[in-house]
C-alpha positions in Angstrom: 15.8 1.7 -11.3 18.1 4.8 -10.9 18.3 6.4 -7.5 15.9 8.9 -6.9 16.6 11.4 -4.4 13.1 12.7 -4.3 9.9 11.3 -2.8 7.7 9.3 -5.2 4.9 7.1 -5.2 4.0 4.3 -7.7 0.7 2.6 -8.2 1.9 -0.8 -8.5 -1.6 -2.3 -8.0 -4.6 -0.3 -8.5 -7.1 -3.2 -8.3 -9.2 -4.7 -5.7 -10.6 -8.1 -4.3 -12.1 -8.9 -7.9 -9.2 -10.4 -10.1 -8.9 -8.0 -13.3 -6.6 -8.3 -16.2 -5.4 -5.2 -16.2 -5.1 -4.3 -12.8 -2.9 -6.0 -10.0 -3.8 -6.4 -6.3 -3.6 -3.3 -3.9 0.3 -2.4 -3.6 1.9 1.1 -3.5 5.8 1.7 -3.9 7.1 4.8 -1.8 10.4 5.6 -3.1 12.9 8.1 -1.5 16.7 8.7 -1.1 17.5 5.6 -3.0 15.1 3.4 -0.3 11.8 1.6 -1.4 8.7 0.9 0.7 5.9 -1.1 -0.2 2.8 -0.7 1.3 0.5 -3.5 1.1 1.1 -6.7 -1.2 -1.7 -7.6 -3.4 -2.1 -10.2 -6.1 0.8 -9.9 -8.7 2.8 -7.2 -6.5 6.3 -8.8 -7.7 5.5 -8.6 -11.3 4.7 -5.2 -11.0 7.9 -4.7 -8.9 9.4 -6.1 -11.8 8.1 -4.0 -14.1 9.4 -1.0 -12.0 13.0 -2.5 -12.6 12.9 -3.7 -9.1 12.9 -6.7 -6.7 11.8 -8.1 -3.5 15.6 -7.6 -2.4 15.5 -4.2 -3.0 13.0 -3.5 -0.5 13.5 -1.5 3.0 10.2 -2.8 4.3 7.0 -3.8 3.8 4.2 -2.1 5.7 0.7 -3.3 5.8 -2.3 -1.3 6.3 -4.7 -4.0 7.4 -5.1 -8.0 7.4 -7.7 -8.1 4.4 -6.8 -10.8 2.2 -6.5 -8.7 -1.0 -3.7 -6.6 0.7 -1.6 -9.5 1.8 -2.2 -12.2 -0.9 1.5 -12.1 -2.3 3.4 -11.5 0.9 4.4 -15.0 0.8 5.7 -14.6 -2.4 7.9 -11.4 -1.2 9.0 -13.5 1.8 10.2 -16.7 -0.5 11.4 -14.6 -3.3 13.5 -12.1 -1.3 15.2 -15.0 0.6 15.8 -17.0 -2.8 17.4 -14.1 -4.4 19.2 -12.5 -1.8 23.0 -13.7 -1.9 23.5 -12.6 1.5 21.2 -13.0 4.5 18.8 -10.1 4.3 16.1 -9.8 6.7 12.6 -8.5 5.7 11.0 -5.9 7.9 7.5 -6.3 7.7 5.4 -3.6 9.6 1.6 -3.9 10.3 -0.9 -3.7 12.8 -1.6 -5.9 16.0 -2.2 -9.4 14.2 0.5 -9.1 11.6 3.1 -11.1 13.6 0.4 -14.2 13.8 -0.5 -14.0 10.0 3.3 -13.9 9.0 3.9 -16.9 11.2 1.3 -18.9 9.5 2.3 -17.8 6.1 6.1 -19.0 6.6 4.8 -22.2 8.6 2.9 -22.7 5.2 5.9 -22.4 3.2 7.9 -25.2 5.3 7.9 -27.8 2.9 9.6 -25.5 0.2 11.8 -23.7 2.9 13.0 -27.6 3.8 13.4 -28.6 -0.3 15.4 -25.3 -0.8 17.5 -25.9 2.4 18.5 -29.3 1.3 19.0 -28.6 -2.4 21.0 -25.2 -1.8 24.4 -25.3 0.5 24.5 -21.4 0.7 20.6 -21.2 1.8 21.5 -23.0 5.4 18.7 -20.9 7.2 14.9 -20.3 6.6 13.8 -17.1 5.4 14.8 -14.1 8.0 11.8 -12.1 8.7 11.4 -9.2 11.2 7.9 -8.2 12.3 6.8 -4.9 13.9 3.3 -4.3 15.1 2.2 -0.8 15.3 -0.8 1.1 16.4 0.1 4.8 16.2 3.0 7.3 16.1 6.7 6.8 15.1 7.4 3.6 13.2 11.0 3.9 12.8 13.5 5.9 10.6 15.1 4.1 7.5 18.1 6.1 6.7 16.9 9.6 6.4 13.1 8.6 5.7 10.7 9.2 8.8 7.7 7.0 9.1 4.9 7.1 11.1 1.3 5.8 11.4 -1.8 6.5 12.5 -5.3 4.5 12.9 -8.1 4.5 10.7 -11.4 3.3 10.4 -12.1 0.1 8.3 -14.3 -1.6 10.8 -15.1 -4.5 11.3 -11.7 -4.6 10.0 -9.5 -3.8 12.9 -7.0 -2.6 13.8 -6.1 -0.8 10.4 -3.4 1.7 9.8 -2.2 4.4 7.4 1.5 5.5 7.1 3.1 8.8 6.6 6.7 9.0 4.8 8.7 12.5 5.6 11.7 13.1 3.5 13.8 16.1 2.4 10.9 18.4 3.4 8.2 16.7 1.5 5.5 14.3 2.8 3.3 11.5 1.6 0.4 9.7 3.5 -0.8 6.1 2.1 -4.2 5.5 3.7 -5.2 2.0 2.8 -9.2 1.2 3.2 -11.0 3.7 5.6 -13.7 6.0 5.8 -13.0 9.7 6.7 -11.7 9.7 10.3 -9.8 11.7 13.0 -6.8 9.3 12.8 -6.6 9.9 9.2 -6.9 13.7 9.4 -4.4 13.6 12.0 -1.8 11.8 9.9 -2.8 13.8 6.9 -1.9 17.3 8.7 0.5 19.3 6.9 1.4 16.6 4.2 1.9 17.4 0.8 0.3 14.1 -1.0 -2.2 11.6 0.0 -2.9 8.1 -1.6 -6.3 7.3 -1.1 -8.4 3.7 -1.8 -11.8 4.9 -3.4 -14.9 3.2 -4.3 -17.8 4.3 -6.5 -20.2 4.3 -4.0 -23.0 5.6 -6.2 -22.5 2.8 -8.8 -22.1 -0.1 -6.2 -25.5 1.3 -4.3 -27.3 0.4 -7.7 -26.3 -3.1 -7.7 -28.7 -5.5 -6.0 -26.1 -7.9 -4.4 -25.8 -7.6 -0.6 -22.2 -8.7 -0.6 -21.2 -5.6 -2.7 -23.6 -3.2 -0.5 -21.7 -4.7 2.2 -18.7 -2.5 1.1 -20.5 0.6 1.1 -19.9 1.5 5.4 -16.0 0.8 5.2 -14.7 2.6 2.2 -14.5 5.8 1.1 -15.8 7.5 -2.1 -13.9 9.7 -4.5 -15.6 12.6 -3.0 -15.0 11.5 0.6 -11.5 10.9 -0.1 -11.3 14.7 -1.6 -12.8 15.9 1.4 -10.2 14.3 3.6 -7.5 16.0 1.3 -9.2 19.3 1.4 -9.6 19.7 5.1 -5.8 18.8 6.0 -4.6 21.1 2.8 -3.2 18.4 0.9 -1.5 19.5 -2.4 -1.8 16.1 -4.4 -4.5 13.7 -4.0 -3.6 10.1 -5.6 -6.7 7.9 -6.1 -6.2 4.0 -6.2 -7.9 0.6 -5.5 -10.9 1.5 -8.0 -14.0 -0.5 -7.5 -15.4 -1.3 -10.0 -12.4 -1.2 -12.2 -11.5 1.7 -14.5 -11.0 0.7 -17.9 -7.4 1.3 -19.0 -6.6 5.0 -19.6 -10.1 6.1 -18.4 -11.3 7.7 -15.0 -12.1 11.2 -16.0 -15.6 10.5 -14.4 -13.9 9.5 -11.1 -11.3 12.6 -11.3 -14.6 15.2 -11.6 -16.4 13.7 -8.5 -13.1 14.3 -6.6 -12.3 17.9 -8.2 -15.9 18.9 -6.8 -14.4 18.8 -3.3 -10.7 19.4 -3.6 -8.6 22.3 -5.2 -5.4 20.4 -5.7 -3.8 18.3 -8.3 -5.9 14.8 -8.8 -3.6 11.6 -9.8 -5.4 8.4 -11.0 -4.1 5.7 -13.7 -3.1 2.3 -14.7 -0.7 0.3 -12.7 2.9 1.7 -12.6 1.4 5.2 -12.6 4.2 7.5 -10.6 3.9 10.5 -9.1 6.7 12.9 -7.7 5.8 14.6 -4.3 7.6 18.0 -3.8 7.3 20.1 -0.8 4.6 22.7 -0.8 
């Protein structure tokens, strides 16, 4: 992928915990100034990253919004693939809410047989995968080059803590919310931002399905209407919807767009995996 000085977002995976032949699990790529940041690591993320002409060694950091399995399923693949495909030691920075260190430690421990085989077989892999985990709750994360990243608390209870991330670069700003209902923490993170990437579910559709396990998802996700209201309150210019439940058929989504448009005056983006949106200062 060519170096792009602009701030952009690519929806690597727009799916959900339910496997879908057309949509990978939740994963969002944020690119700016030649740096690439992966937010969440759902099912099939490295295949989608390859389709975007990138690989695990190209990632400046992986940022996790919360520790639900569908958002971290392929984190083990990223750890292993970056280690094996990097010709020089390249520590992987993983940022996430409190609890992420323990999860990553368990992931690396589960890879112990594979790590041992490869270290014996390849003389130049004389070390286990180098991983740095940074746990966050709110405020600045760190600056990577000229990209400033900060986070804020979201509300995905009983999954807690959960966080969203804000990226600021060259006068443009983007928030990736993760799974959440409307909440003050997300409002604060979005204030003055140009774009918001928000996971959504169709509560009107799910409410009509008499399955309790599906009904349980209604109280900790946002609908397209609620995501639109969050964007409208913050003065966001572009709302990007993802994590569609139920899955949208390829090329579809006009009804989702209409639901959001009733509550939001700006641009609304949604689409298939690999849909890319440029974020410009407003």
